[in-house]
C-alpha positions in Angstrom: 0.4 32.2 -20.0 3.0 31.0 -17.6 3.0 27.2 -17.7 4.8 24.8 -15.4 5.6 21.4 -17.0 6.5 18.7 -14.5 6.3 15.1 -15.7 7.4 11.9 -14.3 9.5 9.6 -16.5 7.6 7.5 -19.0 8.9 4.1 -18.0 11.0 2.5 -20.8 10.3 5.4 -23.1 11.3 8.9 -21.9 13.1 10.4 -18.9 11.3 13.1 -17.1 13.5 15.7 -18.8 12.7 14.3 -22.3 9.0 14.3 -21.6 9.1 17.8 -20.3 11.1 19.1 -23.3 8.7 17.4 -25.7 5.7 19.1 -24.1 7.6 22.4 -24.1 8.2 22.0 -27.9 4.5 21.3 -28.5 3.5 24.4 -26.5 5.9 26.7 -28.3 4.9 25.3 -31.7 1.3 26.2 -30.9 2.1 29.6 -29.3 5.7 30.8 -28.9 4.6 33.6 -26.6 3.8 31.3 -23.7 6.4 31.2 -20.8 7.3 27.6 -20.0 9.3 26.3 -17.1 10.3 22.6 -17.0 10.8 20.9 -13.7 12.1 17.2 -13.7 10.0 15.0 -11.3 10.1 11.5 -9.9 8.1 9.7 -7.2 10.5 7.0 -6.0 10.5 5.1 -9.3 12.8 5.0 -12.3 14.8 8.3 -12.5 14.4 9.4 -8.9 18.2 9.2 -8.2 18.9 11.3 -11.2 16.3 14.0 -10.3 17.3 14.2 -6.6 21.0 14.0 -7.5 20.5 17.0 -9.8 18.7 19.0 -7.1 21.4 18.2 -4.6 24.4 18.7 -7.0 25.5 15.1 -6.4 28.3 13.3 -8.2 27.7 10.2 -10.4 29.3 7.0 -9.0 29.6 3.8 -11.0 29.3 0.5 -9.3 29.5 -3.2 -10.4 26.5 -5.2 -9.2 24.0 -7.8 -10.2 20.8 -7.5 -12.1 17.6 -9.2 -11.0 18.6 -12.4 -12.8 22.1 -12.6 -11.3 24.0 -11.2 -14.3 26.9 -8.9 -13.6 26.3 -5.3 -14.7 27.7 -1.8 -14.1 25.2 0.8 -13.1 25.3 4.2 -11.3 24.1 6.0 -8.2 24.8 9.5 -6.8 26.9 10.8 -3.8 26.5 14.3 -2.4 29.4 16.3 -0.9 28.1 15.6 2.6 28.1 11.9 1.9 24.5 11.1 1.1 24.1 8.3 -1.4 21.0 8.3 -3.7 20.1 5.0 -5.3 17.3 3.6 -7.5 16.5 -0.1 -7.2 15.4 0.2 -10.9 19.0 0.9 -11.9 20.0 -2.7 -11.2 16.7 -4.7 -10.9 14.5 -2.6 -13.0 11.4 -4.1 -14.7 12.2 -2.2 -18.0 15.7 -3.8 -18.2 14.2 -6.9 -19.7 11.7 -7.2 -22.5 8.3 -8.2 -21.1 8.2 -11.3 -23.2 11.4 -12.6 -21.6 10.6 -11.8 -17.9 10.3 -14.5 -15.3 9.0 -13.1 -12.0 9.6 -16.4 -10.2 13.5 -16.3 -10.4 14.4 -12.7 -9.9 15.8 -11.3 -6.7 17.0 -8.0 -5.0 20.6 -8.9 -4.2 22.0 -6.3 -6.6 20.4 -3.6 -4.4 22.3 -4.9 -1.4 25.6 -4.7 -3.3 24.9 -1.1 -4.2 24.1 -0.3 -0.6 27.3 -1.9 0.6 29.3 0.0 -2.0 27.9 3.3 -0.7 28.6 2.4 2.9 32.2 1.4 2.0 32.7 4.8 0.4 31.8 6.5 3.7 28.2 7.4 3.1 26.3 8.1 6.3 22.8 8.2 4.7 21.2 6.3 1.9 18.2 7.5 0.0 16.7 4.6 -2.0 14.0 5.0 -4.7 11.9 1.8 -4.6 9.8 2.1 -7.8 10.2 0.2 -11.0 11.6 -3.1 -9.6 11.1 -6.4 -11.3 11.3 -8.5 -8.0 8.9 -10.0 -5.5 11.3 -11.5 -3.0 10.5 -9.4 0.1 14.1 -8.1 0.2 15.4 -11.7 0.6 18.3 -11.0 -1.8 19.3 -7.8 0.1 19.3 -9.8 3.4 21.5 -12.5 1.8 24.0 -9.8 0.8 24.2 -8.6 4.4 24.8 -12.1 5.8 21.4 -13.7 6.3 21.0 -17.3 5.2 17.7 -19.0 4.3 17.0 -22.8 4.5 14.3 -25.2 3.5 13.0 -28.1 5.7 16.0 -30.2 4.7 18.4 -27.4 5.8 19.4 -26.8 2.2 20.3 -23.2 1.5 17.8 -21.4 -0.6 18.1 -18.9 -3.5 16.4 -15.5 -3.0 13.2 -15.5 -5.2 9.5 -16.4 -4.9 10.3 -20.1 -5.0 12.5 -19.4 -2.0 9.7 -17.7 -0.2 7.6 -20.8 -0.7 10.2 -23.3 0.6 11.6 -21.2 3.5 11.5 -22.8 6.9 14.5 -21.5 8.8 16.5 -18.3 8.9 20.0 -18.0 10.2 20.8 -14.4 11.2 24.0 -15.0 13.1 26.1 -13.3 10.4 23.7 -10.5 9.7 25.6 -7.2 9.6 23.2 -4.2 9.6 25.0 -1.2 8.2 25.5 1.8 10.5 23.8 4.3 8.3 20.5 6.2 8.2 18.3 4.9 5.4 15.4 6.8 3.8 13.2 4.8 1.3 11.0 6.7 -1.1 8.1 5.2 -2.9 5.1 6.0 -5.1 2.3 3.9 -3.5 1.3 3.2 0.1 0.5 -0.5 -0.1 1.3 -3.2 2.5 3.2 -6.4 1.9 0.3 -9.0 2.0 -3.3 -9.4 1.0 -5.5 -8.5 -1.9 -4.1 -4.9 -1.9 -0.6 -6.1 -1.2 2.5 -6.2 -3.3 1.8 -9.4 -5.3 -1.8 -8.5 -6.3 -1.1 -4.8 -6.8 2.1 -5.2 -8.9 2.0 -8.8 -10.0 0.5 -8.4 -13.4 3.1 -5.8 -14.6 5.9 -8.0 -13.2 4.7 -11.0 -15.1 2.5 -13.1 -12.8 -0.7 -14.4 -14.1 -3.9 -13.6 -12.1 -4.3 -17.3 -11.3 -0.8 -17.3 -9.7 -1.1 -14.3 -7.5 -3.0 -15.8 -4.6 -0.4 -18.6 -4.3 2.5 -16.2 -4.5 0.9 -14.1 -1.8 0.8 -17.2 0.4 4.5 -17.7 -0.2 5.1 -14.1 0.9 3.1 -14.7 4.0 5.2 -17.8 4.8 8.3 -15.6 4.4 6.8 -13.0 6.8 6.1 -15.6 9.4 9.7 -16.9 9.3 10.9 -13.3 9.6 8.7 -12.8 12.6 10.0 -15.9 14.3 13.7 -14.9 13.7 13.7 -11.1 13.9 10.4 -10.5 15.9 9.2 -8.0 13.3 6.0 -8.2 11.3 6.8 -6.9 7.8 3.2 -6.5 6.9 2.7 -3.6 9.4 4.5 -1.0 7.3 2.6 1.3 5.1 4.5 1.4 1.8 6.1 -1.9 2.7 4.8 -3.6 -0.4 6.9 -1.3 -2.7 9.5 -3.0 -4.8 8.1 -6.5 -4.1 8.6 -6.1 -0.4 12.0 -4.4 -0.3 10.3 -1.4 1.4 9.1 -3.7 4.3 12.5 -5.4 4.6 14.4 -2.1 4.8 11.9 -0.5 7.3 11.6 -3.6 9.4 15.1 -4.9 9.5 17.3 -1.9 8.6 15.3 0.8 10.5 14.7 2.7 7.3 12.3 5.7 7.3 9.7 5.9 4.5 9.0 9.2 2.7 6.6 9.7 -0.2 8.8 10.0 -3.3 6.9 12.7 -5.2 6.6 14.8 -2.0 10.4 14.6 -1.3 11.3 15.6 -4.9 8.8 18.4 -4.9 10.4 19.8 -1.7 13.9 19.5 -3.1 13.0 21.2 -6.4 11.0 24.0 -4.7 8.0 23.0 -6.8 5.4 24.7 -4.6 7.1 28.1 -4.8 7.3 27.8 -8.6 3.6 26.8 -9.0 2.2 29.7 -6.9 2.2 32.3 -9.6 1.7 30.2 -12.8 -1.4 30.0 -14.9 -1.4 26.3 -15.8 0.4 23.1 -14.7 1.0 20.2 -17.1 2.1 16.9 -15.6 2.2 13.3 -16.9 3.5 9.8 -16.7 3.7 6.6 -18.8 0.3 5.3 -17.7 -2.3 7.0 -15.6 -4.6 4.5 -13.8 -5.9 3.6 -10.3 -2.3 3.6 -8.9 -1.8 7.3 -9.7 -3.9 8.6 -6.7 -1.8 6.5 -4.3 1.1 9.0 -4.4 2.5 9.2 -7.9 3.8 12.4 -9.5 0.6 13.7 -11.2 -1.3 13.3 -7.9 1.3 15.1 -5.8 1.5 17.9 -8.3 -2.3 18.2 -8.4 -2.4 18.6 -4.6 0.0 21.5 -4.7 -1.7 23.2 -7.7 -5.1 22.8 -6.0 -3.8 24.9 -3.0 -3.3 27.8 -5.4 -6.3 27.2 -7.6 -4.1 26.5 -10.6 -5.7 24.2 -13.2 -3.7 21.0 -13.8 -3.7 18.8 -16.9 -2.3 15.3 -17.1 -0.8 14.1 -20.4 0.1 10.4 -20.4 1.2 7.7 -22.7 -1.8 5.5 -21.9 -4.9 5.6 -19.6 -5.6 2.5 -17.5 -8.4 1.3 -15.3 -9.4 3.9 -12.7 -7.8 7.0 -14.1 -11.1 8.9 -13.9 -10.7 9.1 -10.1 -8.3 12.0 -10.6 -11.2 14.1 -11.9 -12.8 13.8 -8.4 -9.6 15.3 -6.9 -9.7 18.3 -9.2 -7.7 17.3 -12.3 -8.9 19.6 -15.2 -8.1 17.1 -18.0 -6.5 13.7 -18.5 -5.3 12.8 -22.0 -3.5 9.9 -23.7 -0.9 10.5 -26.4 -2.0 7.2 -28.1 -3.9 8.6 -31.1 -4.5 5.3 -32.9 -4.1 1.6 -32.5 -0.4 0.7 -32.4 2.0 -1.9 -31.0 3.7 -1.3 -27.7 7.0 -0.9 -29.4 5.7 1.7 -31.8 4.2 3.6 -28.9 7.7 3.6 -27.2 9.5 4.6 -30.4 7.1 7.5 -31.1 6.6 8.6 -27.5 8.3 12.0 -27.7 6.7 12.9 -31.0 3.2 11.9 -29.8 3.4 13.7 -26.5 4.7 16.8 -28.3 1.7 16.7 -30.7 -0.7 16.2 -27.8 0.7 19.3 -26.0 0.3 21.3 -29.3 -3.3 20.3 -29.6 -4.2 21.0 -25.9 -2.6 24.5 -26.0 -4.2 25.3 -29.3 -7.6 24.4 -27.8 -7.0 26.5 -24.7 -5.9 29.5 -26.7 -8.9 29.2 -29.0 -11.3 29.1 -26.1 -9.6 32.1 -24.6 -9.7 33.9 -27.9 -5.9 34.2 -28.2 -5.8 32.8 -31.7 
């Protein structure tokens, strides 16, 4: 068989390349005669800049910025020869940068992303491609706006910090020093949610960022207050943008106030990697991600790959670290099989530490089963 392996990164565990290579090892341990081609993938989340940078032969650029908690850090983005900068918000305000037991979603902000954007502009970049997935923040892009000169005040005209508490207390915005950069901005995301409401950024991503279910309705009200103040000052409704809820509202901020264009991340990466041409004549596609659940069909890597493979009637299998609520929906879209590499009860840390080994073993088992059914063993 000719097999295409094209996984997303397994957040906090494996890069796309590492996951692909582990699956390739499992396939060849089962049957060394299978032809395997690995294609790194991303959907706008963690690892998108690396994958796109590789496709476009971009150069790595270091930058000093701030993490979501305001600590100084050094991270990287990519610059192409024709001055396109490719950034991941997860590289500076990523959820996986802090252990889940030490996260505080009420005090984190997006200012570090603004610093990275300004660095790219100062280096002469004329276009910014920004991957929005994997962020830890829910500040509506308030931190980015502060970095570009916007000030936020409470009812006592005291300057506010950018974070969910700031969203709650916000009453007045001063945009007189706002300096919108003269660049084209493309934002890429993995889900098409809006900023507000039960299917908005707080309710959709709140649990993984650290909000309790009992807090989400209140935080969504704070975001609505922020949006109302933005409307009064900039005359833009941030809730109108599909995909605006990505990265805790950074998507809406960049589309509404920086004139950014939104592109589906997995679709963009698939185009740049010529994935469709490579799938046309293969026999099997294997994809995967850290957790497959109800979010997957909203534009994540396995769903995008499934759509392409369906056009050429190529069966597709999804191998993931875990299966969450709603993953069965992918069967309705034509997924041939969905499997978790978690083969026994284990702690989260053990699952992370053993991730490559377990996904390799799972690939071995799946290929062994396919070959046995076909009579090739």
